[in-house]
All heavy atoms as TSV, in Angstrom:
chain	resi	resn	atom	element	x	y	z
A	1	MET	N	N	57.818	15.836	15.660
A	1	MET	CA	C	57.553	16.326	14.384
A	1	MET	C	C	56.108	17.135	14.470
A	1	MET	O	O	55.167	16.555	14.998
A	1	MET	CB	C	57.391	15.223	13.329
A	1	MET	CG	C	57.198	15.624	11.937
A	1	MET	SD	S	57.073	14.225	10.793
A	1	MET	CE	C	58.740	13.978	10.315
A	2	SER	N	N	56.139	18.346	14.036
A	2	SER	CA	C	54.989	19.158	14.087
A	2	SER	C	C	53.991	18.716	13.021
A	2	SER	O	O	54.305	17.978	12.105
A	2	SER	CB	C	55.275	20.588	13.916
A	2	SER	OG	O	55.612	20.860	12.517
A	3	ASP	N	N	52.745	19.150	13.121
A	3	ASP	CA	C	51.699	18.745	12.143
A	3	ASP	C	C	52.096	19.329	10.793
A	3	ASP	O	O	51.909	18.601	9.815
A	3	ASP	CB	C	50.384	19.420	12.525
A	3	ASP	CG	C	49.801	18.644	13.730
A	3	ASP	OD1	O	50.175	17.521	13.996
A	3	ASP	OD2	O	48.832	19.240	14.285
A	4	LYS	N	N	52.697	20.465	10.661
A	4	LYS	CA	C	53.092	21.050	9.416
A	4	LYS	C	C	54.226	20.212	8.763
A	4	LYS	O	O	54.144	19.922	7.602
A	4	LYS	CB	C	53.581	22.478	9.541
A	4	LYS	CG	C	53.945	23.126	8.238
A	4	LYS	CD	C	54.465	24.555	8.414
A	4	LYS	CE	C	54.990	25.088	7.153
A	4	LYS	NZ	N	55.443	26.494	7.192
A	5	GLU	N	N	55.238	19.830	9.599
A	5	GLU	CA	C	56.335	18.918	9.116
A	5	GLU	C	C	55.785	17.620	8.597
A	5	GLU	O	O	56.204	17.018	7.533
A	5	GLU	CB	C	57.368	18.803	10.058
A	5	GLU	CG	C	58.085	20.039	10.448
A	5	GLU	CD	C	58.995	19.851	11.665
A	5	GLU	OE1	O	58.693	19.115	12.550
A	5	GLU	OE2	O	60.107	20.497	11.680
A	6	TYR	N	N	54.876	17.055	9.379
A	6	TYR	CA	C	54.289	15.787	9.073
A	6	TYR	C	C	53.548	15.898	7.685
A	6	TYR	O	O	53.674	15.011	6.815
A	6	TYR	CB	C	53.295	15.288	10.112
A	6	TYR	CG	C	52.665	13.933	9.801
A	6	TYR	CD1	C	53.288	12.756	9.920
A	6	TYR	CD2	C	51.331	13.996	9.302
A	6	TYR	CE1	C	52.684	11.587	9.588
A	6	TYR	CE2	C	50.648	12.793	9.033
A	6	TYR	CZ	C	51.387	11.600	9.132
A	6	TYR	OH	O	50.784	10.415	8.749
A	7	PHE	N	N	52.714	16.876	7.594
A	7	PHE	CA	C	52.010	17.125	6.330
A	7	PHE	C	C	52.954	17.301	5.129
A	7	PHE	O	O	52.773	16.711	4.044
A	7	PHE	CB	C	51.106	18.409	6.496
A	7	PHE	CG	C	50.327	18.669	5.148
A	7	PHE	CD1	C	49.209	17.920	4.878
A	7	PHE	CD2	C	50.691	19.691	4.357
A	7	PHE	CE1	C	48.501	18.094	3.690
A	7	PHE	CE2	C	49.962	19.977	3.191
A	7	PHE	CZ	C	48.920	19.195	2.832
A	8	GLU	N	N	53.979	18.067	5.153
A	8	GLU	CA	C	54.912	18.211	4.118
A	8	GLU	C	C	55.667	17.016	3.840
A	8	GLU	O	O	55.829	16.666	2.629
A	8	GLU	CB	C	55.947	19.314	4.534
A	8	GLU	CG	C	55.442	20.707	4.487
A	8	GLU	CD	C	56.356	21.778	5.142
A	8	GLU	OE1	O	57.549	21.407	5.463
A	8	GLU	OE2	O	55.982	22.919	5.065
A	9	PHE	N	N	56.008	16.172	4.783
A	9	PHE	CA	C	56.722	14.962	4.562
A	9	PHE	C	C	55.753	13.965	3.810
A	9	PHE	O	O	56.141	13.278	2.914
A	9	PHE	CB	C	57.248	14.282	5.920
A	9	PHE	CG	C	57.715	12.955	5.742
A	9	PHE	CD1	C	59.033	12.727	5.182
A	9	PHE	CD2	C	57.038	11.799	6.092
A	9	PHE	CE1	C	59.560	11.515	5.051
A	9	PHE	CE2	C	57.563	10.563	5.947
A	9	PHE	CZ	C	58.885	10.421	5.433
A	10	SER	N	N	54.472	13.953	4.240
A	10	SER	CA	C	53.505	13.082	3.708
A	10	SER	C	C	53.253	13.466	2.182
A	10	SER	O	O	53.184	12.564	1.400
A	10	SER	CB	C	52.201	13.216	4.434
A	10	SER	OG	O	51.170	12.416	3.863
A	11	MET	N	N	53.249	14.749	1.966
A	11	MET	CA	C	53.038	15.159	0.556
A	11	MET	C	C	54.167	14.754	-0.339
A	11	MET	O	O	54.022	14.336	-1.461
A	11	MET	CB	C	52.776	16.650	0.467
A	11	MET	CG	C	51.546	17.138	1.161
A	11	MET	SD	S	50.022	16.392	0.408
A	11	MET	CE	C	49.979	17.217	-1.149
A	12	LYS	N	N	55.381	14.917	0.145
A	12	LYS	CA	C	56.604	14.532	-0.516
A	12	LYS	C	C	56.669	13.090	-0.863
A	12	LYS	O	O	57.007	12.640	-1.907
A	12	LYS	CB	C	57.931	15.029	0.097
A	12	LYS	CG	C	58.069	16.458	0.138
A	12	LYS	CD	C	59.367	16.810	0.904
A	12	LYS	CE	C	59.580	18.302	0.989
A	12	LYS	NZ	N	60.804	18.658	1.799
A	13	LEU	N	N	56.343	12.288	0.203
A	13	LEU	CA	C	56.283	10.816	-0.012
A	13	LEU	C	C	55.294	10.450	-0.953
A	13	LEU	O	O	55.545	9.598	-1.869
A	13	LEU	CB	C	55.955	10.254	1.379
A	13	LEU	CG	C	56.126	8.719	1.469
A	13	LEU	CD1	C	57.450	8.226	1.076
A	13	LEU	CD2	C	55.707	8.232	2.808
A	14	ASP	N	N	54.080	10.990	-0.987
A	14	ASP	CA	C	53.016	10.729	-1.936
A	14	ASP	C	C	53.443	11.050	-3.337
A	14	ASP	O	O	53.255	10.245	-4.276
A	14	ASP	CB	C	51.712	11.438	-1.503
A	14	ASP	CG	C	50.512	11.090	-2.389
A	14	ASP	OD1	O	50.237	9.832	-2.537
A	14	ASP	OD2	O	49.947	11.985	-2.993
A	15	TYR	N	N	54.024	12.141	-3.544
A	15	TYR	CA	C	54.488	12.541	-4.804
A	15	TYR	C	C	55.601	11.620	-5.373
A	15	TYR	O	O	55.571	11.261	-6.457
A	15	TYR	CB	C	55.104	14.037	-4.779
A	15	TYR	CG	C	55.803	14.482	-6.093
A	15	TYR	CD1	C	55.004	14.814	-7.165
A	15	TYR	CD2	C	57.186	14.462	-6.190
A	15	TYR	CE1	C	55.551	15.167	-8.298
A	15	TYR	CE2	C	57.680	14.818	-7.338
A	15	TYR	CZ	C	56.996	15.221	-8.436
A	15	TYR	OH	O	57.486	15.553	-9.625
A	16	GLY	N	N	56.574	11.210	-4.494
A	16	GLY	CA	C	57.533	10.296	-4.866
A	16	GLY	C	C	56.991	8.971	-5.248
A	16	GLY	O	O	57.498	8.299	-6.275
A	17	LEU	N	N	56.040	8.418	-4.579
A	17	LEU	CA	C	55.395	7.125	-4.865
A	17	LEU	C	C	54.710	7.186	-6.236
A	17	LEU	O	O	54.819	6.255	-7.096
A	17	LEU	CB	C	54.546	6.760	-3.723
A	17	LEU	CG	C	55.302	6.357	-2.449
A	17	LEU	CD1	C	54.219	6.077	-1.347
A	17	LEU	CD2	C	56.054	5.093	-2.670
A	18	ARG	N	N	53.966	8.283	-6.378
A	18	ARG	CA	C	53.171	8.519	-7.701
A	18	ARG	C	C	54.164	8.568	-8.873
A	18	ARG	O	O	53.988	7.905	-9.950
A	18	ARG	CB	C	52.384	9.636	-7.666
A	18	ARG	CG	C	51.137	9.570	-6.682
A	18	ARG	CD	C	50.326	10.865	-6.692
A	18	ARG	NE	N	49.314	10.894	-5.803
A	18	ARG	CZ	C	48.054	10.579	-6.015
A	18	ARG	NH1	N	47.684	10.388	-7.270
A	18	ARG	NH2	N	47.160	10.643	-4.989
A	19	LEU	N	N	55.332	9.268	-8.711
A	19	LEU	CA	C	56.235	9.428	-9.717
A	19	LEU	C	C	56.942	8.016	-10.056
A	19	LEU	O	O	57.081	7.697	-11.243
A	19	LEU	CB	C	57.298	10.434	-9.343
A	19	LEU	CG	C	58.399	10.780	-10.388
A	19	LEU	CD1	C	57.833	11.304	-11.635
A	19	LEU	CD2	C	59.350	11.738	-9.811
A	20	ALA	N	N	57.281	7.295	-9.002
A	20	ALA	CA	C	57.844	5.969	-9.148
A	20	ALA	C	C	56.898	5.064	-9.958
A	20	ALA	O	O	57.315	4.196	-10.795
A	20	ALA	CB	C	58.252	5.333	-7.821
A	21	GLU	N	N	55.539	5.046	-9.569
A	21	GLU	CA	C	54.594	4.258	-10.197
A	21	GLU	C	C	54.499	4.665	-11.732
A	21	GLU	O	O	54.430	3.649	-12.544
A	21	GLU	CB	C	53.241	4.317	-9.466
A	21	GLU	CG	C	52.160	3.416	-10.119
A	21	GLU	CD	C	50.897	3.535	-9.362
A	21	GLU	OE1	O	50.611	4.610	-8.791
A	21	GLU	OE2	O	50.159	2.552	-9.514
A	22	GLN	N	N	54.430	5.870	-11.897
A	22	GLN	CA	C	54.304	6.354	-13.340
A	22	GLN	C	C	55.425	5.870	-14.159
A	22	GLN	O	O	55.329	5.316	-15.224
A	22	GLN	CB	C	54.281	7.861	-13.378
A	22	GLN	CG	C	54.232	8.473	-14.770
A	22	GLN	CD	C	54.313	9.957	-14.781
A	22	GLN	OE1	O	54.088	10.516	-13.719
A	22	GLN	NE2	N	54.455	10.580	-15.961
A	23	ARG	N	N	56.736	6.064	-13.621
A	23	ARG	CA	C	57.890	5.605	-14.337
A	23	ARG	C	C	57.906	4.134	-14.582
A	23	ARG	O	O	58.304	3.565	-15.691
A	23	ARG	CB	C	59.103	6.034	-13.624
A	23	ARG	CG	C	59.334	7.545	-13.765
A	23	ARG	CD	C	60.608	8.002	-12.949
A	23	ARG	NE	N	60.811	9.369	-12.985
A	23	ARG	CZ	C	61.666	10.097	-12.340
A	23	ARG	NH1	N	62.333	9.428	-11.354
A	23	ARG	NH2	N	61.744	11.353	-12.456
A	24	MET	N	N	57.486	3.253	-13.568
A	24	MET	CA	C	57.424	1.890	-13.802
A	24	MET	C	C	56.458	1.448	-14.822
A	24	MET	O	O	56.758	0.611	-15.629
A	24	MET	CB	C	57.125	1.171	-12.426
A	24	MET	CG	C	57.087	-0.267	-12.409
A	24	MET	SD	S	55.548	-1.210	-12.219
A	24	MET	CE	C	54.300	-0.172	-11.565
A	25	LEU	N	N	55.246	2.098	-14.781
A	25	LEU	CA	C	54.263	1.744	-15.759
A	25	LEU	C	C	54.808	2.129	-17.177
A	25	LEU	O	O	54.591	1.404	-18.205
A	25	LEU	CB	C	52.935	2.493	-15.505
A	25	LEU	CG	C	52.178	1.933	-14.363
A	25	LEU	CD1	C	50.987	2.835	-14.039
A	25	LEU	CD2	C	51.672	0.469	-14.727
A	26	GLU	N	N	55.344	3.277	-17.364
A	26	GLU	CA	C	55.894	3.678	-18.747
A	26	GLU	C	C	56.977	2.676	-19.153
A	26	GLU	O	O	57.020	2.414	-20.352
A	26	GLU	CB	C	56.392	5.171	-18.648
A	26	GLU	CG	C	55.335	6.204	-18.420
A	26	GLU	CD	C	55.771	7.598	-18.219
A	26	GLU	OE1	O	56.987	7.743	-18.019
A	26	GLU	OE2	O	55.012	8.436	-18.225
A	27	GLU	N	N	57.929	2.293	-18.232
A	27	GLU	CA	C	58.901	1.427	-18.682
A	27	GLU	C	C	58.384	0.000	-19.060
A	27	GLU	O	O	58.745	-0.537	-20.125
A	27	GLU	CB	C	59.849	1.262	-17.525
A	27	GLU	CG	C	61.171	0.536	-17.819
A	27	GLU	CD	C	62.062	1.353	-18.762
A	27	GLU	OE1	O	62.032	2.582	-18.631
A	27	GLU	OE2	O	62.778	0.742	-19.532
A	28	LYS	N	N	57.384	-0.491	-18.336
A	28	LYS	CA	C	56.726	-1.668	-18.730
A	28	LYS	C	C	56.040	-1.623	-20.026
A	28	LYS	O	O	56.003	-2.553	-20.782
A	28	LYS	CB	C	55.880	-2.134	-17.679
A	28	LYS	CG	C	56.521	-2.732	-16.416
A	28	LYS	CD	C	55.461	-3.323	-15.425
A	28	LYS	CE	C	56.100	-4.188	-14.419
A	28	LYS	NZ	N	56.546	-5.431	-14.891
A	29	ALA	N	N	55.376	-0.472	-20.323
A	29	ALA	CA	C	54.706	-0.261	-21.517
A	29	ALA	C	C	55.621	-0.325	-22.715
A	29	ALA	O	O	55.368	-0.839	-23.810
A	29	ALA	CB	C	53.831	0.992	-21.512
A	30	LEU	N	N	56.793	0.350	-22.489
A	30	LEU	CA	C	57.769	0.434	-23.546
A	30	LEU	C	C	58.319	-0.946	-23.925
A	30	LEU	O	O	58.701	-1.341	-25.084
A	30	LEU	CB	C	58.948	1.344	-23.187
A	30	LEU	CG	C	58.677	2.808	-23.181
A	30	LEU	CD1	C	59.870	3.539	-22.668
A	30	LEU	CD2	C	58.399	3.245	-24.714
A	31	ARG	N	N	58.506	-1.780	-22.869
A	31	ARG	CA	C	58.943	-3.140	-23.103
A	31	ARG	C	C	57.897	-4.143	-23.495
A	31	ARG	O	O	58.173	-5.419	-23.767
A	31	ARG	CB	C	59.611	-3.641	-21.874
A	31	ARG	CG	C	60.843	-2.852	-21.448
A	31	ARG	CD	C	61.468	-3.289	-20.183
A	31	ARG	NE	N	62.714	-2.471	-19.904
A	31	ARG	CZ	C	63.496	-2.709	-18.865
A	31	ARG	NH1	N	63.196	-3.774	-18.144
A	31	ARG	NH2	N	64.448	-1.911	-18.646
A	32	GLY	N	N	56.580	-3.762	-23.564
A	32	GLY	CA	C	55.577	-4.651	-23.923
A	32	GLY	C	C	55.174	-5.618	-22.824
A	32	GLY	O	O	54.704	-6.747	-23.046
A	33	GLN	N	N	55.418	-5.292	-21.566
A	33	GLN	CA	C	55.123	-6.124	-20.493
A	33	GLN	C	C	53.765	-5.982	-19.797
A	33	GLN	O	O	53.065	-4.918	-20.111
A	33	GLN	CB	C	56.228	-5.959	-19.355
A	33	GLN	CG	C	57.582	-6.276	-19.870
A	33	GLN	CD	C	58.644	-5.934	-18.761
A	33	GLN	OE1	O	58.383	-5.129	-17.903
A	33	GLN	NE2	N	59.748	-6.645	-18.770
A	34	ASP	N	N	53.338	-6.924	-19.088
A	34	ASP	CA	C	52.023	-6.929	-18.467
A	34	ASP	C	C	52.228	-6.415	-16.966
A	34	ASP	O	O	53.281	-6.654	-16.401
A	34	ASP	CB	C	51.340	-8.261	-18.385
A	34	ASP	CG	C	51.025	-8.785	-19.836
A	34	ASP	OD1	O	50.957	-7.787	-20.740
A	34	ASP	OD2	O	50.934	-9.875	-20.069
A	35	LEU	N	N	51.125	-6.116	-16.448
A	35	LEU	CA	C	51.087	-5.755	-14.958
A	35	LEU	C	C	50.169	-6.771	-14.324
A	35	LEU	O	O	49.120	-7.040	-14.893
A	35	LEU	CB	C	50.537	-4.364	-14.797
A	35	LEU	CG	C	50.737	-3.698	-13.483
A	35	LEU	CD1	C	52.299	-3.402	-13.172
A	35	LEU	CD2	C	50.022	-2.438	-13.317
A	36	ILE	N	N	50.556	-7.394	-13.189
A	36	ILE	CA	C	49.744	-8.357	-12.505
A	36	ILE	C	C	49.009	-7.644	-11.387
A	36	ILE	O	O	49.562	-6.888	-10.581
A	36	ILE	CB	C	50.567	-9.441	-11.838
A	36	ILE	CG1	C	51.514	-10.071	-12.957
A	36	ILE	CG2	C	49.763	-10.521	-11.201
A	36	ILE	CD1	C	50.961	-10.708	-14.074
A	37	VAL	N	N	47.635	-7.583	-11.443
A	37	VAL	CA	C	46.838	-7.014	-10.395
A	37	VAL	C	C	45.842	-7.926	-9.866
A	37	VAL	O	O	45.531	-8.982	-10.403
A	37	VAL	CB	C	46.151	-5.790	-11.083
A	37	VAL	CG1	C	47.087	-4.700	-11.493
A	37	VAL	CG2	C	45.177	-6.200	-12.184
A	38	CYS	N	N	45.297	-7.568	-8.643
A	38	CYS	CA	C	44.295	-8.408	-7.934
A	38	CYS	C	C	43.176	-7.428	-7.769
A	38	CYS	O	O	43.253	-6.307	-7.237
A	38	CYS	CB	C	44.899	-8.883	-6.670
A	38	CYS	SG	S	43.866	-9.913	-5.679
A	39	ASP	N	N	42.005	-7.921	-8.207
A	39	ASP	CA	C	40.763	-7.177	-8.058
A	39	ASP	C	C	40.211	-7.320	-6.627
A	39	ASP	O	O	40.776	-7.999	-5.800
A	39	ASP	CB	C	39.748	-7.442	-9.057
A	39	ASP	CG	C	39.210	-8.907	-9.018
A	39	ASP	OD1	O	39.409	-9.495	-8.138
A	39	ASP	OD2	O	38.518	-9.267	-10.081
A	40	ALA	N	N	38.971	-6.656	-6.369
A	40	ALA	CA	C	38.391	-6.765	-4.998
A	40	ALA	C	C	37.927	-8.226	-4.669
A	40	ALA	O	O	37.783	-8.464	-3.521
A	40	ALA	CB	C	37.149	-5.798	-5.005
A	41	ASN	N	N	37.750	-9.093	-5.669
A	41	ASN	CA	C	37.274	-10.445	-5.376
A	41	ASN	C	C	38.465	-11.399	-5.317
A	41	ASN	O	O	38.391	-12.579	-5.364
A	41	ASN	CB	C	36.277	-10.815	-6.410
A	41	ASN	CG	C	35.052	-10.098	-6.411
A	41	ASN	OD1	O	34.624	-9.683	-5.342
A	41	ASN	ND2	N	34.488	-9.932	-7.564
A	42	ASN	N	N	39.756	-10.806	-5.193
A	42	ASN	CA	C	40.996	-11.621	-5.134
A	42	ASN	C	C	41.211	-12.347	-6.375
A	42	ASN	O	O	41.815	-13.412	-6.327
A	42	ASN	CB	C	40.997	-12.480	-3.874
A	42	ASN	CG	C	41.033	-11.649	-2.627
A	42	ASN	OD1	O	41.666	-10.666	-2.602
A	42	ASN	ND2	N	40.443	-12.161	-1.586
A	43	ASN	N	N	40.774	-11.945	-7.464
A	43	ASN	CA	C	41.051	-12.610	-8.757
A	43	ASN	C	C	42.294	-11.863	-9.367
A	43	ASN	O	O	42.388	-10.715	-9.449
A	43	ASN	CB	C	39.837	-12.338	-9.799
A	43	ASN	CG	C	38.574	-13.150	-9.276
A	43	ASN	OD1	O	38.693	-14.209	-8.802
A	43	ASN	ND2	N	37.457	-12.487	-9.377
A	44	ILE	N	N	43.246	-12.671	-9.727
A	44	ILE	CA	C	44.499	-12.226	-10.300
A	44	ILE	C	C	44.290	-12.055	-11.816
A	44	ILE	O	O	43.790	-12.933	-12.569
A	44	ILE	CB	C	45.619	-13.125	-9.950
A	44	ILE	CG1	C	45.783	-13.245	-8.422
A	44	ILE	CG2	C	46.908	-12.680	-10.700
A	44	ILE	CD1	C	46.828	-14.225	-7.956
A	45	GLN	N	N	44.725	-10.887	-12.368
A	45	GLN	CA	C	44.600	-10.586	-13.808
A	45	GLN	C	C	45.959	-10.071	-14.297
A	45	GLN	O	O	46.719	-9.412	-13.631
A	45	GLN	CB	C	43.530	-9.482	-14.001
A	45	GLN	CG	C	42.160	-9.930	-13.569
A	45	GLN	CD	C	41.171	-8.862	-13.768
A	45	GLN	OE1	O	41.503	-7.693	-13.812
A	45	GLN	NE2	N	39.824	-9.206	-13.682
A	46	ARG	N	N	46.194	-10.330	-15.553
A	46	ARG	CA	C	47.305	-9.750	-16.315
A	46	ARG	C	C	46.710	-8.650	-17.194
A	46	ARG	O	O	45.868	-9.006	-18.042
A	46	ARG	CB	C	47.972	-10.767	-17.200
A	46	ARG	CG	C	48.909	-11.671	-16.555
A	46	ARG	CD	C	49.622	-12.534	-17.601
A	46	ARG	NE	N	50.430	-13.487	-16.946
A	46	ARG	CZ	C	51.743	-13.281	-16.876
A	46	ARG	NH1	N	52.289	-12.289	-17.487
A	46	ARG	NH2	N	52.502	-14.135	-16.110
A	47	ILE	N	N	47.246	-7.481	-17.060
A	47	ILE	CA	C	46.754	-6.325	-17.912
A	47	ILE	C	C	47.959	-5.757	-18.558
A	47	ILE	O	O	48.994	-5.472	-17.904
A	47	ILE	CB	C	46.080	-5.258	-17.076
A	47	ILE	CG1	C	44.923	-5.949	-16.322
A	47	ILE	CG2	C	45.627	-4.064	-17.891
A	47	ILE	CD1	C	44.164	-4.957	-15.365
A	48	PRO	N	N	47.984	-5.577	-19.889
A	48	PRO	CA	C	49.047	-4.992	-20.569
A	48	PRO	C	C	49.326	-3.536	-20.004
A	48	PRO	O	O	48.433	-2.778	-19.871
A	48	PRO	CB	C	48.673	-4.839	-21.999
A	48	PRO	CG	C	47.620	-5.954	-22.159
A	48	PRO	CD	C	46.883	-5.947	-20.854
A	49	ALA	N	N	50.550	-3.220	-19.677
A	49	ALA	CA	C	50.962	-1.892	-19.081
A	49	ALA	C	C	50.561	-0.781	-20.052
A	49	ALA	O	O	50.129	0.269	-19.630
A	49	ALA	CB	C	52.398	-1.887	-18.786
A	50	ARG	N	N	50.633	-0.999	-21.351
A	50	ARG	CA	C	50.315	-0.008	-22.325
A	50	ARG	C	C	48.845	0.439	-22.208
A	50	ARG	O	O	48.495	1.576	-22.302
A	50	ARG	CB	C	50.489	-0.449	-23.715
A	50	ARG	CG	C	50.127	0.532	-24.765
A	50	ARG	CD	C	50.527	0.081	-26.134
A	50	ARG	NE	N	52.072	0.145	-26.081
A	50	ARG	CZ	C	52.895	-0.183	-27.079
A	50	ARG	NH1	N	52.389	-0.495	-28.209
A	50	ARG	NH2	N	54.169	-0.158	-26.932
A	51	GLN	N	N	47.932	-0.528	-21.899
A	51	GLN	CA	C	46.573	-0.278	-21.667
A	51	GLN	C	C	46.268	0.619	-20.408
A	51	GLN	O	O	45.485	1.526	-20.535
A	51	GLN	CB	C	45.828	-1.583	-21.474
A	51	GLN	CG	C	44.311	-1.498	-21.346
A	51	GLN	CD	C	43.633	-2.851	-21.182
A	51	GLN	OE1	O	44.225	-3.883	-21.422
A	51	GLN	NE2	N	42.457	-2.855	-20.738
A	52	ILE	N	N	47.050	0.375	-19.345
A	52	ILE	CA	C	46.888	1.192	-18.242
A	52	ILE	C	C	47.435	2.563	-18.444
A	52	ILE	O	O	46.787	3.629	-18.094
A	52	ILE	CB	C	47.641	0.533	-17.040
A	52	ILE	CG1	C	46.986	-0.747	-16.644
A	52	ILE	CG2	C	47.661	1.473	-15.777
A	52	ILE	CD1	C	47.679	-1.616	-15.656
A	53	VAL	N	N	48.568	2.727	-19.114
A	53	VAL	CA	C	49.145	4.027	-19.426
A	53	VAL	C	C	48.178	4.836	-20.298
A	53	VAL	O	O	47.956	6.063	-20.076
A	53	VAL	CB	C	50.478	3.922	-20.076
A	53	VAL	CG1	C	50.993	5.229	-20.650
A	53	VAL	CG2	C	51.485	3.324	-19.070
A	54	GLU	N	N	47.586	4.218	-21.340
A	54	GLU	CA	C	46.691	4.914	-22.211
A	54	GLU	C	C	45.389	5.401	-21.448
A	54	GLU	O	O	44.806	6.388	-21.731
A	54	GLU	CB	C	46.347	4.006	-23.333
A	54	GLU	CG	C	47.446	3.841	-24.317
A	54	GLU	CD	C	47.241	2.820	-25.372
A	54	GLU	OE1	O	46.158	2.130	-25.342
A	54	GLU	OE2	O	48.042	2.728	-26.294
A	55	ALA	N	N	44.906	4.449	-20.505
A	55	ALA	CA	C	43.621	4.799	-19.815
A	55	ALA	C	C	43.822	5.989	-18.871
A	55	ALA	O	O	42.901	6.764	-18.732
A	55	ALA	CB	C	43.240	3.539	-19.013
A	56	TYR	N	N	44.932	6.173	-18.218
A	56	TYR	CA	C	45.194	7.118	-17.262
A	56	TYR	C	C	45.905	8.387	-17.800
A	56	TYR	O	O	45.849	9.401	-17.188
A	56	TYR	CB	C	45.839	6.574	-15.981
A	56	TYR	CG	C	44.991	5.625	-15.184
A	56	TYR	CD1	C	45.169	4.248	-15.317
A	56	TYR	CD2	C	43.924	6.182	-14.428
A	56	TYR	CE1	C	44.292	3.455	-14.567
A	56	TYR	CE2	C	43.152	5.269	-13.767
A	56	TYR	CZ	C	43.399	3.938	-13.806
A	56	TYR	OH	O	42.501	3.179	-13.125
A	57	ALA	N	N	46.518	8.213	-18.994
A	57	ALA	CA	C	47.289	9.279	-19.602
A	57	ALA	C	C	47.906	10.304	-18.693
A	57	ALA	O	O	47.544	11.351	-18.545
A	57	ALA	CB	C	46.320	10.031	-20.538
A	58	TYR	N	N	48.923	9.806	-18.034
A	58	TYR	CA	C	49.761	10.605	-17.092
A	58	TYR	C	C	50.222	11.850	-17.637
A	58	TYR	O	O	50.797	12.112	-18.512
A	58	TYR	CB	C	50.930	9.873	-16.512
A	58	TYR	CG	C	50.518	8.757	-15.472
A	58	TYR	CD1	C	50.514	7.442	-15.828
A	58	TYR	CD2	C	50.264	9.129	-14.224
A	58	TYR	CE1	C	50.111	6.524	-14.919
A	58	TYR	CE2	C	49.847	8.150	-13.348
A	58	TYR	CZ	C	49.755	6.813	-13.701
A	58	TYR	OH	O	49.474	5.828	-12.764
């Protein structure tokens, strides 16, 4: 695989992952569900998906 092919594949993969994450967050927000996240200190938190969607405004 050439550098150009690798770069294009990497960009497509990144785009697909971002799109999947956006759709997952929007679906959870519509259902009123929470997202479970872990911060840098390994503390587990529940955050409403709606709060994340509003903060990042995809």
